N, C-alpha and C positions, 0 to 999 in steps of 0.2 A: 356417358355410356352409350355406345352405339346399339342399334336395335337388335342385332344378332346376339350381342352379349347380354342384353336385357332378357331376351327370350330364353337363352341358355341358363342364365342365373335363376330366372323364375321357375324353370322346369326342374332344375337339379338342386340348386343351393337353397332356394326358398320354396320348396315343393309344398303345395297347399295341403296335400294329404298327410305327408310324413314329417313336415316341419311345423305346420300350423294345426294339424289334425282336424282339418275341415272336410266335411262330407264323409265322415267315417261310417255313418249308418249305412249308406249305400255302398261304400267301399267294402265293408265286411259282408254285407248281405249278397252282393252280386259278384263275388269273387271265387265261387266254388268251381267254375269252369272257365277255361281260358277263352273259349269262343264267346261266351256272354260278356266277359270282362273286356275283350277287344271291342265288342259292339258298344258297350256303355262308355268305354274310354273314348271311342271315336265320337259318340254323341256329346260327351262332355267337351271335347276339343272344339267341335263345331259350335256348340252353344256359347262357350266362353269366348271363342274367337270373334263371334258376331255381337254378343250382348254387351261385352265390355266397351267396345268402340261406340255402340249405339247409346249406351248409358253415358259415355263421355259427352256425346253430342247433346243429349237431353239435358245433362247437368250444366254444360257450358253455355248453351244457348237458350235455356228456359228457366233454370232453377237458381243459378248463381246471382248474387246481388248485382243489379244493373243490367242483367241479361235481357230484360224486356224494355230497354230504353227505346228501341225502335218502335214500340207501341205507345211511347210516352209514359210508360209505367216503370221507369228505371229505379224508382224508390222501393219496389217490391223485392223481397228476399225470400225466395221459395225453396231455399236449400234444405229446410227442415222436412220437405216432402220427398227427399231422395230415396228413403227406404221404400215408400209406397210406389214411387215412380219406377225405381229399378226393378222391383218385383213384378210390376205390370209389364214391363218390357220383356223380362225373362219368361213370364207366364205365356205371353203371346208367342214368343219365338219357340218355346217348347211345344206349344200346341201345334204350330206349323210343322215342326220336326216330327211330331207324332203322326200327323196326317201323311207326311211324305213317306215315313217308314211303313205305315199301314198300306200305302199304295204300292211302294216299290220293294219293300223287304218285310213282308208280314211275319216271316219266321223270326227275324230279329226282334220285331215289335212284340211278338208273343213271348219270346224268351226274356225280354226285359221286364215284361209284365207291368206291375204297379210302379216299378222304380223309374220308368220313363216319365210318366206325368209328375212323379215326385221330384224330378229335377227342378221343377218350379220352385220348390222350397229347399233345395239343396244349399246348405250354408256355404259351400265352396264357391258356388256361382255368384251368390250375393256378395260374399266376402271379397272376391276378385274385383268387383265393381267398387266396393267401398275402399279397398286398398288403392285403386286407381285414383279416387278422389283425394284420399289422404296424402298420397305421394305427389299429387299435382302433375300427373303425366299429361303430355299433349296427345293429340289424336294418333300420330304414328306410334308413339310409345304405348298407348292403350291397346293398339292392335297387336304389337309385339308381346305385351304383357298378357293379353287375353289368350293368345295362341300358346305362349309358354306355360301359362297356368293350366290350360286344358291338356297340353301334351305331357306335362309333368304328372298331372293326376292320372292320365291314361297309362303312362309308363309304370307308375306305382301300382295301379290295380292289376295290370297284366303281369308284372313281376310277382305280385302277391298271389294271383290265381295260379301261376305256374308252380310256385312253391307248394301251394295247398294241394294241387293235383298230384304232386310227386311225394308228398309226405304220407307215409303209410300210417294212418291213425291206429291201426291194429297194434303197432309197436309203441304207441305213446301211452304214458300212464293214464289210467282211467279218468282221473280228475282233470286231465288236460285235453281230452278228446273233444272235438267240436269247437265251440267258441273259445275255450281256454287256449287251445293251440293256435287259433287264429290271432288272438291277442299277442301271444309270444312271438309269432312270425312278424306281425306288424311292428312290434317293438324292435326286433332285430333289423328289419328294413329301415326303420326310422333312425336307428343308430348308424347304419351304413350311410344314409343320406346326410346325417349330421356331420359326418367326417368331411363333407365337401364344403362346409361353411368357411373354412380357412383359406379357400382358393381365392386368389386375387385375379380378377378378370379385367 
């Protein structure tokens, strides 16, 4: 599978938000306005595009069995540390991103609020790195997969926010207003993306 196909498949056919339902807490909470959804989607794309390849390098050259042979420690298998190591890389990069946004885009940083630092523990970001390990992607594939994962998540949240802005909750049944209607819209979007699974690329 070439890299463009991998990125497209990851973004649309295997969408982290709508296929695997990862990162749904942030997905629901920050999708009330399109402008905020665009900002968070861009942040997710940047974080995933960089942390997935970084975690590949970390796993491949430090954590896998035999990776420390250059130090004479080839008998070590540190792969059990991947959760802690991946979260450390993600936390460090999210902190850098937060500082950059605070310096160059304080309005977006303020709009994202607590959800920007919470990207550190967003299960979609950690999930992408774990999928990369499980599927044994190489470095170039991890770059394409990271970008596709972020872009797909961003597309999903922007579509969701667009629909939520246009849905007139005054005409919705009282029991569905607010979170109930959000879940209904999420389910319909997930069904739409599920229809892409049969596409052969």
